[in-house]
C-alpha positions in Angstrom: 125.3 -94.7 -52.9 123.7 -91.5 -51.3 122.8 -87.9 -53.8 120.7 -86.1 -55.2 118.4 -88.0 -58.4 119.0 -85.4 -61.5 119.8 -87.8 -63.6 116.6 -91.0 -65.2 117.5 -94.3 -63.9 118.9 -95.2 -67.4 121.4 -91.5 -68.0 122.3 -92.5 -64.5 123.6 -95.7 -64.9 125.3 -94.7 -67.3 127.5 -92.3 -66.0 128.7 -93.5 -63.3 129.2 -96.9 -65.6 131.5 -94.6 -67.5 133.0 -93.3 -64.3 133.7 -96.8 -63.2 134.8 -98.3 -67.1 137.5 -95.5 -66.9 138.9 -95.9 -63.0 139.1 -99.6 -64.6 140.5 -98.7 -67.1 138.3 -101.7 -69.1 134.7 -102.4 -69.3 132.3 -101.5 -66.4 129.9 -104.0 -65.2 127.0 -102.2 -63.2 123.7 -102.1 -62.7 121.4 -100.5 -60.7 119.3 -102.0 -58.8 117.5 -99.7 -56.5 115.8 -96.1 -56.6 114.3 -94.9 -52.3 114.4 -91.4 -52.8 118.8 -89.5 -53.7 119.4 -92.8 -51.8 121.0 -96.2 -54.6 121.3 -99.8 -54.9 124.1 -100.6 -57.5 124.9 -104.2 -58.3 129.4 -104.0 -58.8 131.6 -107.1 -59.2 133.6 -108.1 -55.9 136.9 -107.1 -58.7 135.3 -103.2 -59.6 134.1 -102.6 -55.9 136.7 -100.9 -54.4 137.4 -99.1 -58.2 134.4 -98.0 -57.6 133.5 -96.9 -54.4 136.6 -94.3 -55.3 134.9 -93.1 -58.7 131.8 -92.3 -57.3 133.4 -90.2 -54.2 133.0 -86.9 -55.7 131.4 -84.7 -59.2 129.9 -86.3 -61.8 128.9 -84.6 -65.5 125.5 -86.4 -67.0 125.4 -86.4 -70.7 124.2 -82.6 -71.4 126.8 -81.3 -68.5 124.0 -80.7 -65.9 126.4 -82.0 -62.2 125.5 -84.4 -59.6 127.6 -85.1 -56.7 127.1 -88.6 -55.5 129.0 -90.6 -52.3 128.9 -94.6 -51.9 128.2 -94.9 -48.3 128.0 -98.7 -47.3 129.1 -102.7 -48.7 126.3 -105.2 -48.6 127.2 -109.1 -48.7 124.3 -109.1 -49.2 120.5 -107.7 -51.4 118.0 -108.0 -48.6 120.4 -105.8 -46.3 121.1 -103.9 -48.8 117.4 -103.4 -49.0 116.5 -102.2 -45.3 119.5 -99.3 -45.7 117.7 -97.8 -48.4 114.1 -98.5 -46.8 116.9 -96.0 -44.4 117.4 -99.4 -41.6 120.1 -100.3 -39.9 120.3 -104.3 -41.1 119.9 -106.6 -39.6 122.5 -108.9 -37.2 124.5 -105.4 -38.4 126.7 -104.2 -34.8 128.5 -101.6 -34.7 132.6 -101.6 -35.8 135.1 -102.0 -33.0 137.3 -99.1 -32.5 141.4 -101.6 -33.2 142.9 -99.5 -30.1 139.5 -99.0 -27.2 137.6 -102.0 -27.9 134.6 -99.1 -27.4 132.4 -98.7 -30.4 132.9 -97.4 -33.2 129.3 -95.1 -34.5 128.8 -95.1 -38.7 127.7 -92.7 -39.8 125.4 -94.6 -43.4 123.0 -91.2 -45.0 
């Protein structure tokens, strides 16, 4: 996830949990793993991943009303690849996706 870090880590985690819980209409299971500048690794379950990506693409508001705009950027199956992305590197073993129409490599913006 990428955004402007105006919340404390706990405040951001609470806001993300609140917005995800509203989307899935149940308590949200998530954890902020690491921060690096505006990038954040957040652990969610496989069952809530799609709802999280939807809920976290737009503005959020904190407990005192301050706003933050966040966007989900990547999904990783391993913490190692997430840490590489967090450090500004392309995850090892990652390849550009191929366009179904032309077979040409597509570029993907990660930040």
